[in-house]
C-alpha positions as CSV (number, residue, x, y, z in Angstrom):
1,M,-52.7,1.8,-23.5
2,R,-53.4,3.7,-26.7
3,Y,-54.3,1.9,-29.9
4,L,-54.5,2.6,-33.6
5,A,-57.0,0.4,-35.4
6,I,-56.9,-0.4,-39.1
7,D,-59.7,-1.6,-41.3
8,L,-57.7,-2.7,-44.3
9,G,-59.2,-2.5,-47.8
10,A,-58.0,-2.8,-51.3
11,R,-58.6,0.9,-52.1
12,R,-59.9,2.4,-48.8
13,T,-58.5,1.8,-45.4
14,G,-60.1,3.2,-42.2
15,L,-58.2,4.3,-39.2
16,A,-59.5,4.8,-35.6
17,V,-57.9,5.5,-32.2
18,G,-58.8,4.6,-28.7
19,D,-57.5,3.5,-25.4
20,D,-58.2,1.0,-22.7
21,V,-58.7,3.7,-20.0
22,T,-61.9,5.0,-21.5
23,G,-62.7,1.9,-23.5
24,M,-63.7,4.2,-26.3
25,A,-62.7,4.4,-30.0
26,W,-62.9,7.3,-32.4
27,P,-62.9,7.2,-36.2
28,L,-59.9,9.1,-37.6
29,E,-59.8,9.0,-41.3
30,V,-60.1,7.0,-44.5
31,I,-57.0,6.5,-46.6
32,Q,-57.8,6.2,-50.2
33,T,-55.0,4.6,-52.1
34,A,-54.2,1.3,-53.9
35,S,-50.5,1.8,-53.3
36,P,-49.1,-0.4,-50.5
37,E,-46.2,2.0,-49.9
38,E,-48.5,5.1,-49.8
39,L,-50.7,3.2,-47.3
40,L,-47.8,2.4,-45.0
41,R,-46.6,6.0,-45.3
42,R,-50.0,7.4,-44.3
43,I,-50.4,4.9,-41.4
44,G,-46.9,6.0,-40.3
45,Q,-48.1,9.5,-40.1
46,A,-51.0,8.4,-37.9
47,V,-48.6,6.4,-35.7
48,E,-46.4,9.5,-35.4
49,S,-49.4,11.8,-34.7
50,H,-51.3,9.6,-32.2
51,G,-48.5,7.7,-30.6
52,P,-50.2,4.3,-30.2
53,D,-48.7,1.6,-27.9
54,A,-50.0,-1.1,-30.3
55,L,-52.0,-1.6,-33.5
56,V,-55.3,-3.4,-34.0
57,L,-55.9,-4.8,-37.4
58,G,-59.2,-6.3,-38.6
59,L,-58.9,-10.0,-39.6
60,P,-61.5,-10.7,-42.3
61,L,-62.7,-14.2,-41.5
62,N,-65.4,-16.0,-43.4
63,M,-68.8,-16.1,-41.7
64,D,-68.1,-19.7,-40.7
65,G,-64.9,-18.6,-39.0
66,T,-62.5,-20.0,-41.6
67,E,-59.8,-18.0,-43.2
68,G,-59.7,-17.1,-46.9
69,P,-57.3,-15.1,-49.1
70,A,-58.3,-11.8,-47.5
71,A,-57.3,-13.1,-44.0
72,A,-53.9,-14.3,-45.4
73,Q,-53.4,-10.8,-46.8
74,A,-54.3,-9.2,-43.5
75,R,-51.8,-11.5,-41.7
76,A,-49.0,-10.6,-44.2
77,F,-49.9,-6.9,-43.7
78,A,-49.7,-7.3,-39.9
79,Q,-46.2,-8.6,-40.3
80,Q,-45.3,-5.6,-42.5
81,L,-46.8,-3.2,-39.9
82,H,-44.8,-4.8,-37.1
83,E,-41.5,-4.7,-39.1
84,R,-42.1,-1.1,-40.2
85,F,-43.2,0.4,-36.9
86,G,-42.0,-2.1,-34.2
87,L,-45.4,-2.2,-32.6
88,L,-47.4,-5.2,-31.4
89,V,-50.2,-5.9,-33.9
90,H,-53.4,-7.5,-32.6
91,L,-55.4,-9.3,-35.3
92,V,-59.2,-9.0,-34.4
93,D,-62.1,-10.8,-36.1
94,E,-63.8,-8.1,-38.1
95,R,-67.0,-10.0,-39.1
96,L,-70.0,-7.7,-39.0
97,T,-68.1,-4.5,-38.3
98,S,-69.0,-3.2,-41.7
99,A,-72.6,-3.9,-41.1
100,A,-72.4,-2.0,-37.8
101,A,-70.8,0.9,-39.6
102,Q,-73.5,0.9,-42.2
103,E,-76.2,0.8,-39.6
104,Q,-74.7,3.7,-37.8
105,L,-74.4,5.7,-41.0
106,A,-78.0,4.9,-42.0
107,R,-79.3,7.1,-39.2
108,T,-77.2,10.2,-40.2
109,G,-79.0,11.6,-43.2
110,L,-75.7,11.9,-45.1
111,T,-75.5,11.4,-48.8
112,H,-74.2,8.1,-50.3
113,R,-70.9,9.8,-51.1
114,Q,-70.5,11.3,-47.6
115,K,-71.3,7.9,-46.1
116,R,-68.7,6.2,-48.3
117,K,-66.0,8.7,-47.1
118,R,-66.7,7.8,-43.4
119,H,-67.6,4.1,-43.6
120,D,-64.2,2.5,-43.3
121,A,-63.1,4.8,-40.4
122,L,-66.3,3.8,-38.5
123,A,-65.6,0.1,-39.2
124,A,-62.1,0.6,-37.8
125,A,-63.6,2.1,-34.7
126,A,-66.0,-0.8,-34.4
127,I,-63.0,-3.2,-34.6
128,L,-61.3,-1.3,-31.9
129,R,-64.4,-1.2,-29.7
130,D,-64.8,-5.0,-30.0
131,F,-61.1,-5.4,-29.1
132,L,-61.4,-3.1,-26.0
133,A,-64.7,-4.7,-24.9
134,A,-63.1,-8.1,-25.0
135,G,-60.5,-6.9,-22.6
136,R,-57.7,-8.7,-24.5
137,Q,-55.3,-5.9,-24.5
138,G,-53.7,-6.9,-21.2
139,G,-54.3,-10.6,-21.3
140,S,-53.7,-13.5,-23.5
141,P,-55.1,-13.5,-27.0
142,D,-57.9,-15.7,-28.3
143,P,-56.5,-18.8,-30.1
144,G,-57.3,-17.3,-33.5
145,D,-55.6,-14.0,-32.6
146,Q,-52.1,-13.8,-33.9
147,E,-50.1,-11.1,-32.1
148,K,-46.9,-10.0,-33.7
149,S,-44.4,-9.1,-31.0
150,S,-41.2,-10.0,-32.8
151,P,-40.2,-10.9,-36.3
């Protein structure tokens, strides 16, 4: 299966693609917009371009595993994605994926501005790698993973 991963942000949203055959994930792009409709339009372009079988959306849990307002927003966005594109949406714990992206960028020698342009796409790729490594794409989800298969 092919997946499109999304690291949702208020102004910057990272996208990555990958598949369960190779188990690899590649950063695609960072969408910079505060408009929900523009964000959905741009994600739609990525869905059309890359033809994923399902979506993987980062679920921003608190460090103690509880859910706050950002997690509620991610769950609502997952429902919007499902309704708009008709694809299964896997919600995946995204704790520490930003730290992993920052660590990866620290070794690049890029400027702060260049790093900022790539950070969210690298975080999306980290979310997808975690998902693929867990092997959940073909099995049952973790109890905290809400999959959207029908409205």
